[in-house]
Phi, psi and omega in degrees: 000124184278157173303319183295320181297313179301317179298318177294323181292320178300317179297321176296319178298316181294322181292323180296327179290338181268355177288149185315306183254013179286151179299143178273118190224148165245194188262154169220125185227155171246158185294311182272147186050062185294333182289320177296312183296322186294333181258343184267334181235142175231128189255131175250110184267125182261356173086091179290138172238123187264124183250126177294128179247124176138183182253118180246130172249128179265120178265161184300132180296143179234127178052047178075014177244163177235142178240125180248131181242139182233144176265137177233094186289339181216160179094180186271109180293321180295319176295319177300322179294322177291325176296319176295316177303315182291320177299315183289323180296321182299334185258004178076018178271119177274101184220155175255132181239121180236154181237133175217114184063238176254028183240139171246139175233131178245118175255125186208162176305141190299328182288354181255010185309314182295319182293321183293311182296323180297330182277000180259011174294150183304315182078029178284117181248141174213136175244126190243153162283106187302303183299326181273001181245333182293130185267143173269190184298335180269007180077017180234150174296150180219076190300332182265003183261105183292341175293341177260312186275338184096353179060220180297341181255047183299141179090350175241289179300150180068017176292153182243171168283163178300320178300315180298317181297315182290334176294317179291324177300319185299337182274352187226109178301131180089354177293161179226148173263129180236150183253132176245183184294330186255001180151202188248157178222154172253127182241148187298340178089000177262102179268153181277325178224152177214191189300324185294347179271357181260120177277324183195147177226138177212146176293147182210174174248130177290130176302338179268005180108141177102166181277152180205174176227131181260122180255124168260136187253149174291166176308316177297318180299316180304312182292317183298320180294315178302314181295317177302307183292330173293319177297319181294313179303315181295318179290326176298316180297317181292335181265359185291131174250357180210178180278359181269112181291339178296336181274337183238355179300144183263162190241157169238146185243128174258122186238128179234118181051047172081004180238142182283122176273317183197157176227083177288153167242153179259117180284104186298338181283319181273340182223068185295338181255016181080189184247129174284119182270011187297332185244021171094169183232133177253126178267115190249166174082024177288162192292325190204168173297323181296318177296323176295316181295323181290315176302317180294321181295319179295328183268340186286329188253000179096166186280156174266153170292157179297138178256117184237159176304137179270000000 
């Protein structure tokens, strides 16, 4: 594949994104085989917002420090404390985390309050086969129905209200309601990858500009990612009604703490056998370096148990 071909193809994708009803896309690239990734995947970042879940009690600051206390009604409190230590250390925040009974207490410099609270989000990651997971009005997936999946504009078109999404969730055991930039969607709840498939996450810079997060996958995660993207490529080819892969390419959805982070698509023409995840996946187009650092911190040490009011 020539450099000139790749440059022309990139330009075509960018022009397609500017057309009125064409999908809104940013970049998604992988470290190894960058030419393949640049043409085979296009990433739509919807902007994750991390919401602290739980009951937080702020104790009176002592000597310029603040102590934040959380109730953890279920899960391993000792492990949760260690996860918080690793998240905060990765960001250079000097904090002490202690566990007593079902309670966690974080003591940190007062000026780091926002950083500390942001790192207490659960950090639950799930990666879905979008078309095979989005639920229709009858509570079942309809991969070929763009009125359910959104078609080329997945994650924007076909969005629901929260009540509508939760109504569909109620019809499918294990389903979940997730929030996107344009509204809500109901997903079957069966994910292709999850936190356990991530070996490491770090903030990075996209070579084409902007903040990003680099995910290294475990051996199981590598295989699962390859299988997922191969299935997407095959289904996109079978559903193609024209020579334009932008109209029939299938999507995967990256969901963090119940919010859609991004919905890349796999270009079946450029990657008929899917994408090899052996050398990691780069999530590009994040809003800022801070968002990239926060996302990497939440994913690198594993998820926290849910924190609920005591």
